[in-house]
C-alpha positions as CSV (number, residue, x, y, z in Angstrom):
1,M,128.2,-3.8,72.4
2,P,131.4,-5.9,71.8
3,V,133.5,-4.5,69.0
4,T,136.1,-6.8,67.4
5,V,138.7,-5.4,65.0
6,A,140.3,-7.8,62.5
7,D,144.0,-8.4,63.1
8,T,144.9,-7.7,59.5
9,A,142.9,-4.4,59.1
10,G,144.8,-1.5,57.8
11,F,147.9,-0.8,55.7
12,C,149.4,-3.7,53.8
13,F,153.1,-4.0,53.1
14,G,152.9,-2.4,49.7
15,V,150.8,0.6,50.8
16,N,152.9,1.2,53.9
17,R,156.1,1.1,51.8
18,A,154.7,3.6,49.2
19,V,153.5,6.1,51.9
20,T,156.8,5.8,53.8
21,M,158.8,6.4,50.6
22,V,156.8,9.6,49.8
23,E,157.1,10.9,53.4
24,D,160.9,10.3,53.4
25,H,161.4,12.1,50.0
26,L,159.1,15.0,51.1
27,K,161.8,15.8,53.7
28,K,164.0,16.8,50.8
29,G,161.4,18.9,49.0
30,P,158.2,18.8,47.0
31,L,157.4,16.1,44.5
32,Y,154.7,14.8,42.1
33,T,152.8,11.5,42.5
34,L,151.6,10.0,39.3
35,G,148.0,9.5,40.3
36,E,146.9,9.2,43.9
37,I,149.6,7.3,45.8
38,I,146.9,5.0,47.4
39,H,143.1,4.9,47.3
40,N,142.5,6.9,50.5
41,P,141.4,10.5,50.2
42,Q,142.5,11.4,53.7
43,I,146.1,10.2,53.2
44,V,146.3,11.8,49.8
45,Q,145.1,15.1,51.2
46,S,147.6,14.9,54.1
47,L,150.5,14.2,51.7
48,R,149.3,17.0,49.4
49,E,149.5,19.5,52.3
50,K,153.1,18.4,52.8
51,G,154.1,19.0,49.2
52,A,153.1,15.8,47.3
53,T,151.0,17.0,44.3
54,P,149.0,14.3,42.5
55,I,149.1,14.5,38.7
56,Y,147.1,12.3,36.3
57,S,149.2,12.7,33.1
58,L,152.8,13.8,32.4
59,E,151.5,16.8,30.5
60,E,150.6,18.3,33.9
61,I,154.3,18.5,35.0
62,T,155.4,22.2,35.2
63,Q,158.5,21.9,37.4
64,P,161.5,19.5,37.3
65,L,160.4,17.7,40.4
66,P,160.8,14.0,41.3
67,V,157.9,11.8,40.2
68,V,156.6,9.0,42.5
69,L,155.1,5.9,40.8
70,R,152.3,4.8,43.0
71,S,151.9,1.3,44.6
72,H,149.6,0.1,41.7
73,G,152.4,0.4,39.1
74,V,152.3,2.0,35.7
75,P,152.6,0.8,32.0
76,A,156.1,0.3,30.5
77,A,155.3,3.1,28.0
78,T,155.0,5.5,31.0
79,L,158.4,4.5,32.3
80,R,160.0,5.1,28.9
81,Q,158.3,8.5,28.7
82,L,159.6,9.5,32.1
83,E,163.1,8.4,31.2
84,S,162.9,10.6,28.0
85,L,161.9,13.6,30.2
86,G,165.0,13.1,32.4
87,L,163.0,13.5,35.6
88,P,164.0,11.8,38.9
89,V,161.7,8.7,39.4
90,I,160.9,7.3,42.8
91,D,159.4,3.8,42.1
92,A,156.9,3.0,44.9
93,T,155.3,0.1,42.9
94,C,154.4,-2.8,45.2
95,P,156.9,-5.6,44.8
96,Y,154.1,-8.1,44.3
97,V,152.7,-6.0,41.5
98,K,156.1,-5.6,39.9
99,K,156.5,-9.4,40.0
100,I,153.4,-9.6,37.7
101,H,154.9,-7.0,35.4
102,Q,158.0,-9.3,35.1
103,I,155.9,-12.4,34.4
104,V,153.8,-10.9,31.6
105,A,156.7,-9.0,30.0
106,A,158.6,-12.3,29.7
107,Q,155.9,-13.9,27.4
108,G,156.6,-14.2,23.7
109,E,154.2,-13.5,20.8
110,N,153.0,-17.1,20.7
111,T,151.7,-16.8,24.2
112,L,148.3,-15.7,25.4
113,V,148.2,-13.8,28.7
114,L,145.0,-14.1,30.7
115,I,144.6,-11.3,33.3
116,A,142.0,-11.7,36.1
117,G,141.0,-8.2,37.2
118,D,139.2,-5.0,36.6
119,Q,140.6,-3.5,33.3
120,E,139.6,0.0,34.5
121,H,141.7,-0.4,37.7
122,S,145.1,1.3,37.6
123,E,146.9,-1.9,38.7
124,V,145.5,-3.9,35.8
125,K,146.2,-1.0,33.3
126,G,149.8,-1.2,34.5
127,I,149.9,-5.0,34.0
128,M,148.4,-4.6,30.5
129,G,151.0,-2.0,29.7
130,H,153.8,-4.5,30.3
131,C,152.4,-7.2,28.0
132,N,154.3,-7.9,24.8
133,A,152.0,-10.8,24.0
134,T,148.3,-11.0,23.2
135,F,146.3,-10.5,26.4
136,V,142.7,-10.9,27.6
137,T,141.2,-9.4,30.7
138,F,138.1,-10.5,32.7
139,N,136.7,-9.6,36.0
140,S,134.8,-12.8,36.9
141,D,134.5,-16.5,36.0
142,E,131.2,-15.7,34.2
143,E,133.0,-13.1,32.0
144,L,135.8,-15.6,31.3
145,Q,133.3,-18.2,30.1
146,K,131.7,-15.6,27.8
147,L,135.1,-15.1,26.2
148,A,135.7,-18.8,25.8
149,N,135.2,-19.0,22.0
150,Y,137.3,-15.9,21.4
151,I,140.1,-17.3,23.5
152,V,140.1,-20.7,21.7
153,N,140.1,-19.0,18.3
154,L,143.3,-17.1,19.2
155,S,145.2,-20.4,18.8
156,K,148.2,-19.5,20.8
157,K,150.7,-22.3,21.6
158,E,151.2,-21.3,25.2
159,C,149.0,-19.6,27.8
160,V,149.7,-18.0,31.2
161,M,147.3,-16.7,33.7
162,V,147.8,-14.0,36.4
163,A,145.5,-12.1,38.7
164,Q,145.2,-8.6,40.1
165,T,146.8,-8.7,43.6
166,T,143.4,-7.8,45.2
167,F,141.3,-10.2,43.1
168,N,138.7,-12.2,45.0
169,A,140.2,-15.5,46.0
170,N,137.1,-17.6,45.6
171,E,136.4,-16.1,42.2
172,W,140.0,-16.8,41.2
173,K,139.5,-20.6,41.9
174,K,136.5,-20.7,39.6
175,C,138.4,-18.8,36.9
176,V,141.4,-21.3,37.1
177,E,139.1,-24.3,36.6
178,T,137.5,-22.6,33.6
179,A,140.9,-21.6,32.1
180,K,142.1,-25.2,32.4
181,K,139.3,-26.4,30.2
182,L,140.1,-23.8,27.6
183,Y,143.9,-24.3,27.4
184,T,145.9,-27.5,27.9
185,N,149.2,-25.6,27.9
186,L,148.3,-23.3,30.8
187,K,150.8,-21.9,33.3
188,I,149.0,-20.5,36.4
189,F,150.7,-17.8,38.4
190,D,148.8,-17.2,41.7
191,T,149.6,-13.5,42.0
192,I,146.9,-12.6,44.5
193,C,148.6,-10.9,47.4
194,K,148.7,-13.3,50.4
195,A,147.9,-10.4,52.7
196,T,144.8,-9.8,50.6
197,L,143.8,-13.5,50.9
198,T,144.4,-13.5,54.6
199,R,142.4,-10.2,55.0
200,Q,139.5,-11.6,53.0
201,T,139.5,-15.0,54.9
202,E,139.6,-13.2,58.3
203,A,136.9,-10.8,57.3
204,A,134.6,-13.7,56.3
205,A,135.2,-15.5,59.6
206,L,134.6,-12.3,61.7
207,A,131.4,-11.5,59.7
208,A,130.1,-15.0,60.3
209,R,130.0,-14.5,64.1
210,S,129.0,-10.8,64.0
211,D,125.6,-9.1,63.7
212,L,127.1,-6.1,62.0
213,M,130.4,-5.6,60.0
214,V,131.9,-2.1,59.5
215,V,134.3,-2.1,56.5
216,I,136.5,1.0,56.3
217,G,138.2,2.3,53.2
218,G,138.1,4.6,50.2
219,K,135.2,4.3,47.8
220,H,137.6,3.8,44.9
221,S,139.5,1.1,46.6
222,S,139.2,-2.3,44.8
223,N,140.3,-4.4,47.8
224,T,137.9,-2.6,50.2
225,K,135.0,-3.1,47.8
226,K,135.8,-6.9,47.8
227,L,135.9,-6.9,51.6
228,A,132.4,-5.3,51.7
229,E,131.1,-7.8,49.2
230,I,132.4,-10.8,51.2
231,C,131.1,-9.5,54.6
232,S,127.6,-8.7,53.2
233,R,127.1,-12.4,52.5
234,Y,127.1,-13.1,56.3
235,C,125.6,-10.2,58.0
236,Q,124.5,-6.5,57.8
237,T,127.5,-4.6,56.4
238,L,128.4,-0.9,56.4
239,W,131.1,0.5,54.1
240,V,132.4,3.8,55.4
241,E,135.2,6.1,54.4
242,T,135.4,8.0,57.7
243,A,134.2,7.4,61.2
244,Q,131.7,10.3,61.0
245,E,129.6,8.4,58.4
246,L,128.6,6.0,61.2
247,Y,126.3,8.7,62.7
248,D,124.2,8.7,59.5
249,S,124.1,4.9,59.0
250,Q,121.6,3.9,61.7
251,P,122.5,0.2,61.7
252,G,119.8,-0.8,64.2
253,H,120.2,-2.9,67.3
254,V,123.1,-5.3,67.2
255,M,124.9,-7.5,69.7
256,N,128.3,-8.0,68.1
257,V,130.2,-5.7,65.8
258,G,133.1,-6.6,63.6
259,V,135.5,-4.1,62.0
260,T,137.9,-4.6,59.1
261,A,139.6,-2.2,56.7
262,G,141.1,-2.0,53.3
263,A,144.8,-2.1,52.6
264,S,144.8,1.7,52.1
265,T,143.1,2.6,55.4
266,P,145.4,4.2,58.1
267,V,145.3,3.0,61.8
268,C,144.0,6.4,63.0
269,I,140.7,6.0,61.1
270,I,140.3,2.4,62.3
271,K,140.7,3.5,66.0
272,E,138.3,6.4,65.5
273,V,135.7,4.0,64.1
274,Q,136.2,1.6,67.0
275,K,135.8,4.5,69.5
276,I,132.6,5.8,67.9
277,M,131.1,2.3,67.7
278,C,131.6,1.8,71.4
279,E,129.9,5.1,72.1
280,I,126.8,4.5,69.9
281,E,123.9,3.0,71.7
282,K,120.7,1.8,70.1
283,D,117.5,1.1,72.0
284,L,116.0,-2.3,71.4
285,E,112.3,-2.1,70.7
286,G,111.0,-3.6,73.9
287,M,108.6,-6.5,74.6
288,S,105.9,-6.5,77.2
289,F,106.4,-8.6,80.3
290,E,103.6,-10.9,79.2
291,E,105.2,-11.4,75.7
292,M,108.6,-12.2,77.3
293,L,107.1,-14.6,79.8
294,N,105.2,-16.5,77.1
295,A,108.3,-16.7,74.9
296,S,110.3,-18.2,77.8
297,F,107.8,-21.1,78.2
298,K,107.6,-21.9,74.5
299,S,109.5,-25.2,73.7
300,T,109.9,-27.8,71.0
301,Y,110.4,-31.6,70.7
302,T,112.3,-34.1,68.5
303,G,110.6,-34.7,65.1
304,E,108.6,-31.5,65.2
305,K,108.5,-29.4,62.0
306,V,109.4,-25.8,62.8
307,K,109.9,-22.5,61.0
308,G,113.0,-20.5,61.8
309,I,114.9,-17.4,60.6
310,V,118.6,-17.6,59.8
311,T,120.5,-15.2,62.1
312,S,124.1,-16.0,61.2
313,I,126.2,-18.2,58.9
314,A,129.4,-19.9,59.9
315,P,131.7,-22.1,57.7
316,N,130.2,-25.4,59.1
317,E,126.7,-24.5,60.4
318,I,124.0,-21.8,60.6
319,A,122.3,-20.3,63.6
320,V,118.5,-20.3,63.5
321,D,115.9,-18.4,65.6
322,I,112.9,-20.7,66.0
323,G,111.1,-18.5,68.5
324,T,111.9,-20.5,71.6
325,K,114.3,-20.3,74.5
326,H,116.7,-22.6,72.7
327,A,119.6,-21.6,70.5
328,G,118.8,-23.3,67.2
329,Y,121.5,-24.5,64.8
330,A,121.8,-26.6,61.7
331,P,125.1,-28.3,60.8
332,L,126.2,-28.1,57.2
333,S,125.7,-31.9,57.0
334,E,122.0,-31.3,57.8
335,L,121.6,-28.5,55.3
336,T,122.5,-30.5,52.2
337,S,124.0,-33.7,50.9
338,N,125.8,-31.9,48.1
339,P,129.5,-31.9,49.1
340,N,130.2,-29.0,46.7
341,L,128.0,-26.5,48.6
342,K,128.8,-24.2,51.5
343,P,126.2,-22.8,53.9
344,E,126.3,-19.4,52.1
345,D,125.4,-21.2,48.8
346,I,122.2,-22.5,50.4
347,V,120.9,-19.8,52.7
348,K,121.4,-16.1,53.6
349,V,120.9,-14.2,56.8
350,G,117.2,-13.3,57.2
351,D,115.8,-16.4,55.3
352,E,112.8,-18.1,56.8
353,L,112.9,-21.8,56.3
354,E,111.3,-25.0,57.5
355,F,113.2,-27.6,59.5
356,V,112.7,-30.8,61.4
357,V,113.9,-31.0,65.0
358,L,116.6,-33.7,65.4
359,R,117.7,-33.2,69.0
360,V,116.7,-31.0,71.9
361,N,119.3,-30.2,74.7
362,D,117.5,-28.4,77.5
363,V,120.6,-28.4,79.7
364,E,122.7,-26.5,77.2
365,G,119.7,-24.7,75.7
366,T,120.3,-25.8,72.2
367,V,118.3,-27.5,69.5
368,M,119.7,-29.3,66.4
369,L,117.7,-28.8,63.2
370,S,117.8,-30.5,59.8
371,K,116.7,-29.0,56.5
372,K,118.1,-31.9,54.5
373,R,115.8,-34.5,56.2
374,L,112.7,-32.5,55.7
375,D,113.6,-32.0,52.0
376,A,114.3,-35.7,51.7
377,Q,110.7,-36.6,52.7
378,A,109.3,-34.5,49.8
379,G,112.1,-35.6,47.6
380,F,111.5,-39.3,47.9
381,E,107.9,-38.7,46.8
382,K,109.2,-37.1,43.6
383,V,111.7,-39.9,43.0
384,T,108.9,-42.5,43.4
385,K,106.7,-40.7,40.9
386,A,109.6,-40.6,38.4
387,A,110.2,-44.4,38.5
388,G,109.7,-46.0,35.1
389,T,108.6,-42.8,33.4
390,N,111.9,-41.9,31.8
391,E,111.8,-38.5,33.6
392,V,115.3,-37.1,33.8
393,L,116.5,-36.1,37.3
394,S,119.8,-34.5,38.2
395,G,121.9,-34.9,41.3
396,V,125.5,-34.8,42.6
397,V,127.5,-38.0,43.1
398,T,128.5,-38.1,46.8
399,D,130.0,-41.5,47.3
400,V,131.6,-44.4,45.4
401,V,130.4,-47.6,47.0
402,K,130.7,-51.3,46.2
403,G,129.2,-52.0,42.8
404,G,128.4,-48.4,41.9
405,V,127.9,-44.8,43.1
406,L,125.4,-42.8,45.2
407,A,123.9,-39.6,43.7
408,V,121.8,-37.2,45.7
409,T,118.7,-35.6,44.2
410,E,116.1,-33.7,46.2
411,G,117.8,-34.9,49.4
412,V,117.4,-38.6,48.4
413,K,120.4,-40.9,47.8
414,V,119.9,-42.9,44.5
415,F,122.1,-46.0,43.9
416,I,123.5,-46.1,40.4
417,P,125.2,-49.5,39.5
418,A,128.5,-49.4,37.8
419,S,127.0,-51.0,34.7
420,L,124.5,-48.1,34.4
421,S,127.0,-45.3,35.3
422,G,128.1,-44.6,31.8
423,V,131.7,-45.2,32.8
424,S,133.5,-48.0,30.9
425,K,134.8,-51.1,32.7
426,N,138.5,-50.0,32.5
427,E,137.8,-46.5,33.9
428,P,137.5,-45.6,37.7
429,L,134.1,-44.6,39.1
430,E,135.9,-41.9,41.1
431,Q,135.8,-39.6,38.1
432,L,132.1,-39.1,38.8
433,L,132.7,-38.0,42.4
434,K,131.2,-34.6,43.2
435,Q,130.0,-34.3,39.6
436,E,126.5,-33.3,38.7
437,V,124.9,-36.1,36.7
438,K,121.6,-36.8,34.9
439,F,119.8,-40.1,35.4
440,V,116.4,-41.8,35.2
441,I,114.9,-43.9,38.0
442,R,114.8,-47.6,37.1
443,E,113.1,-48.9,40.3
444,V,112.1,-47.9,43.8
445,N,111.7,-49.9,47.0
446,E,109.4,-47.8,49.1
447,K,109.7,-50.0,52.2
448,R,113.5,-49.8,52.3
449,H,113.4,-46.2,51.1
450,R,115.8,-47.0,48.2
451,A,115.9,-46.1,44.5
452,V,118.0,-47.4,41.6
453,G,118.9,-45.0,38.8
454,S,120.7,-45.1,35.4
455,I,123.0,-42.5,33.9
456,K,123.6,-44.8,30.9
457,D,120.0,-44.5,29.8
458,V,120.2,-40.7,29.7
459,L,123.5,-40.7,27.8
460,K,122.1,-43.2,25.3
461,E,119.1,-41.0,24.6
462,E,121.2,-37.8,24.4
463,R,123.6,-39.4,22.0
464,K,120.8,-40.8,19.8
465,A,119.2,-37.3,19.7
466,L,122.6,-35.8,18.7
467,E,123.1,-38.4,16.1
468,D,119.7,-37.8,14.5
469,Q,120.3,-34.1,14.5
470,F,123.7,-34.5,12.9
471,W,122.7,-36.9,10.1
472,N,119.8,-34.6,9.3
473,A,122.1,-31.6,8.8
474,V,125.4,-33.0,7.6
475,E,126.6,-32.4,4.0
476,V,129.9,-32.5,2.1
477,G,131.9,-29.4,2.6
478,K,130.3,-28.4,5.9
479,T,132.6,-27.3,8.7
480,Y,132.5,-28.6,12.3
481,Q,134.4,-28.0,15.5
482,G,135.2,-31.4,17.1
483,V,137.3,-33.0,19.8
484,V,140.0,-35.6,19.0
485,K,138.7,-38.8,20.6
486,S,141.4,-41.4,19.7
487,L,144.4,-41.9,17.5
488,T,145.4,-44.8,15.3
489,S,148.4,-45.4,12.9
490,Y,146.2,-44.3,10.0
491,G,144.3,-41.3,11.3
492,A,142.5,-39.5,14.1
493,F,138.9,-40.0,15.2
494,V,137.1,-36.8,16.0
495,D,133.9,-36.4,18.0
496,L,131.6,-34.0,16.2
497,G,129.0,-34.0,18.9
498,G,127.2,-37.4,18.9
499,V,129.0,-38.8,15.8
500,D,132.6,-39.7,15.2
501,G,134.4,-38.9,12.0
502,M,137.9,-39.8,10.8
503,V,140.7,-37.6,9.6
504,H,143.1,-39.8,7.5
505,I,146.8,-39.3,8.3
506,S,147.2,-37.8,4.8
507,E,144.6,-35.1,5.6
508,L,146.3,-34.0,8.8
509,S,149.3,-32.2,7.3
510,W,150.7,-31.1,4.0
511,L,154.0,-32.4,5.2
512,R,154.8,-36.1,5.4
513,I,154.3,-37.3,9.0
514,K,155.0,-40.7,10.6
515,H,152.0,-40.8,13.0
516,P,148.9,-38.6,13.7
517,S,150.4,-37.7,17.1
518,D,153.0,-35.6,15.3
519,V,150.2,-33.1,14.6
520,V,147.3,-33.7,17.1
521,K,146.7,-35.3,20.5
522,V,143.6,-36.7,22.3
523,G,141.5,-33.8,23.6
524,D,142.6,-31.3,21.0
525,V,139.8,-29.1,19.5
526,L,140.0,-29.1,15.7
527,E,138.1,-27.3,13.0
528,V,137.4,-29.9,10.3
529,Y,135.3,-30.2,7.2
530,V,133.3,-33.1,5.7
531,K,135.1,-34.7,2.7
532,D,132.8,-37.7,2.2
533,I,129.7,-39.3,3.7
534,D,128.8,-43.0,3.8
535,T,125.2,-42.8,4.9
536,E,124.6,-46.5,4.6
537,N,127.5,-47.4,6.9
538,K,127.2,-44.2,9.0
539,K,130.8,-43.2,8.3
540,I,132.2,-39.7,7.9
541,S,135.5,-38.8,6.2
542,L,137.0,-35.5,7.4
543,G,139.5,-33.1,6.1
544,Y,141.7,-30.9,8.4
545,K,144.5,-29.4,6.3
546,K,143.5,-26.2,4.5
547,T,144.2,-25.3,0.8
548,E,145.8,-22.0,1.7
549,D,148.3,-23.9,3.8
550,N,149.4,-26.1,0.9
551,P,153.1,-25.3,0.4
552,W,152.7,-25.4,-3.4
553,E,150.0,-22.8,-3.1
554,V,152.3,-20.7,-0.9
555,L,155.0,-21.2,-3.6
556,K,152.6,-20.0,-6.3
557,R,151.6,-17.0,-4.3
558,D,155.0,-15.9,-2.9
559,F,157.6,-17.0,-5.5
560,E,157.9,-16.7,-9.3
561,I,160.2,-18.0,-12.0
562,G,163.3,-15.8,-12.2
563,S,163.2,-14.7,-8.5
564,A,166.0,-15.3,-6.1
565,C,165.7,-16.9,-2.6
566,K,167.4,-18.8,0.1
567,A,167.3,-22.6,0.1
568,K,168.6,-25.3,2.5
569,V,170.4,-28.3,1.1
570,V,168.5,-31.5,2.3
571,S,170.0,-34.3,0.1
572,M,172.4,-35.0,-2.7
573,T,172.6,-37.3,-5.7
574,T,175.2,-37.9,-8.4
575,F,173.3,-35.5,-10.7
576,G,172.7,-32.7,-8.3
577,A,171.4,-31.5,-4.9
578,F,167.9,-31.1,-3.5
579,A,167.3,-27.9,-1.5
580,Q,164.3,-26.9,0.5
581,I,162.7,-23.6,-0.5
582,L,160.0,-23.8,2.1
583,P,158.7,-26.8,4.3
584,G,157.1,-29.3,1.8
585,V,158.7,-27.9,-1.3
586,D,162.2,-29.0,-2.5
587,G,163.9,-27.9,-5.7
588,L,166.7,-29.5,-7.7
589,I,170.0,-27.8,-8.2
590,H,171.5,-29.7,-11.2
591,I,175.2,-30.4,-10.9
592,S,175.7,-28.1,-13.9
593,Q,174.0,-25.3,-12.0
594,I,176.0,-25.5,-8.8
595,S,179.1,-23.6,-9.9
596,T,180.4,-21.6,-12.8
597,E,183.3,-24.1,-12.9
598,R,183.1,-27.8,-13.7
599,I,182.7,-30.0,-10.7
600,N,182.8,-33.8,-10.4
601,K,180.1,-34.2,-7.7
602,P,177.8,-31.9,-5.7
603,Q,179.8,-32.7,-2.5
604,D,182.7,-30.7,-3.9
605,V,180.8,-27.5,-3.2
606,L,177.9,-28.3,-1.0
607,T,177.1,-30.0,2.3
608,V,173.7,-31.2,3.7
609,G,172.2,-28.4,5.9
610,Q,174.0,-25.6,4.1
611,E,171.9,-22.6,3.2
612,V,172.6,-21.2,-0.3
613,D,171.3,-18.4,-2.6
614,V,169.5,-19.8,-5.6
615,K,167.5,-18.6,-8.6
616,I,164.2,-20.3,-9.5
617,T,164.6,-21.2,-13.2
618,D,161.5,-23.3,-13.7
619,I,158.3,-24.5,-11.8
620,D,156.1,-27.4,-13.0
621,F,153.1,-27.3,-10.6
622,D,151.5,-30.4,-12.3
623,K,154.5,-32.6,-11.6
624,K,155.5,-30.7,-8.4
625,R,159.0,-30.0,-9.7
626,V,161.2,-26.9,-9.2
627,S,164.5,-26.2,-10.9
628,L,167.0,-24.1,-9.1
629,S,170.4,-22.5,-10.1
630,M,173.2,-21.2,-8.0
631,R,175.3,-20.7,-11.2
632,A,172.8,-18.1,-12.7
633,L,173.2,-15.9,-9.6
634,L,177.0,-16.3,-9.7
635,E,177.1,-15.3,-13.4
636,E,174.8,-12.3,-12.8
637,A,177.1,-11.2,-10.0
638,E,180.2,-11.6,-12.2
639,A,178.5,-9.7,-15.0
640,A,177.7,-6.9,-12.7
641,D,181.3,-6.8,-11.4
642,D,182.6,-6.7,-15.0
643,A,180.2,-3.8,-15.8
644,V,181.4,-1.8,-12.8
645,Q,185.0,-2.5,-13.7
646,A,184.4,-1.4,-17.3
647,A,182.8,1.8,-16.1
648,E,185.7,2.6,-13.8
649,E,188.2,2.0,-16.6
650,T,186.3,4.4,-18.9
651,V,186.3,7.1,-16.2
652,D,190.1,6.5,-15.7
653,A,190.7,6.8,-19.5
654,E,188.8,10.1,-19.7
């Protein structure tokens, strides 16, 4: 059987660097490795025999030997602890992993760090240990979506996103799209190791043309596990740690074998697997001469409906056994009309499906098959029955054409005019491209095999249902989470889910603002509450600013008459200076309270922007007035100095 080994199988740069560093330092004497240097038991055992002892906590150290940091990296706290112990440290952390440490360590407290990876994996633990900011970990797009509400509620100004170096590349793309919806201020750092991406891509291509894939690597290796998962989508896959495991696997009869290996797998094990695979022979369960003869005569014709079994999956087509002498295949374009789908999203190896024969080539011995056209025949019947019934169908928009778009449902292309697309006149129809949409069938022309649909009708009904639901439940004081839909000079309109409400500019902030855009922007998610309801005119007045954020409430809570504080001079008049105690609250320092000496005008002592020490002498919460005094603090300081001087003179006299 032909055995093909992937070009990128075996040690990656980071692993090779770590192992080489350990071997070089072992020439000088024994050492510790903080954890297993790589996830391969054979290499770990070999290095142990040479004097590299794995330890799993610093408490296990009994001798003053050098400590090697493995390729996965360690938390910052571990580095500080090693430094305090005064032991020699050999840093074998993969440079790609160290780059992630630097990225997350640079983030401030107002930043949220999203980490794509397995939080139990040593690499991710190390990344978490370098975070100074709030962080969230997730191992899949599904897990990220479940954390959506928690992430939004964290309300951080900035957000960065990194990935474990061995994270699945396809899953990373899904996570990125989800994160973009959750955070507008999102910085994405694609930290998946390019060697990992190349290895995964190559493994998928090799698996697609193989009957069996052998994936070699340690059972605790994250990147090897992902390789096994990817290959298993295309063909039978064996995950082995050593070549000897092949004797117990019994893979059955196969024609082509592909071999790949994790980043921690040495070349010697790969070569041993290749050798054993070439030696293994499996007997194919034989067919009688009569059965083989009959099979060779069996044929097919264009237009025939046939059943076939999927034997392999490639990026652009699938191979199908239809039980004849022909090699059956179905191009991706004949599997589905959905441009978002790949062959592996639709079928898997071993599936038995129905096809219609499109073309027979007896010279080349091939037959082209179509699943899409067979599905379309049944699909058109369903579309016809749905016409005029208001039954809601769903499909994916595949094309933007003159006057509208085409959406495919059940293999049938439905024309949706621009006026029924739900898109306003000034907006491009291209925004619907490749999007899944819901629509009803307005009319069908069975002779021309055409149907006309309407997205607008569905949106209208959905919005009406949401409006009815809203008005039945709304009440003053109720809190909602809404999206800013538009801004005007006097306020912000917020979509509450079927109904728009308005937050007046005076309700957006306790501070004086010139325009709503100073506080919010279109697309922001706000938590608002109902201030007033006009049921007759269907209008909702909303509040956004919270009582606890009122600067006068903060003043009442944190300051009291007689207390001293810092204040910033913001303006001056002939009778004194106004100074800001906190944003939104200014106090007056009367000219008589600026200095212990008589002054002609405030500018003799003060300048705008100057920060001064003041004492709060009076607060009138009803009139929103605060009286401040610099003089009172100066007099108290002078009195204290006089008291000290008097005490010193008394001591001297005695």
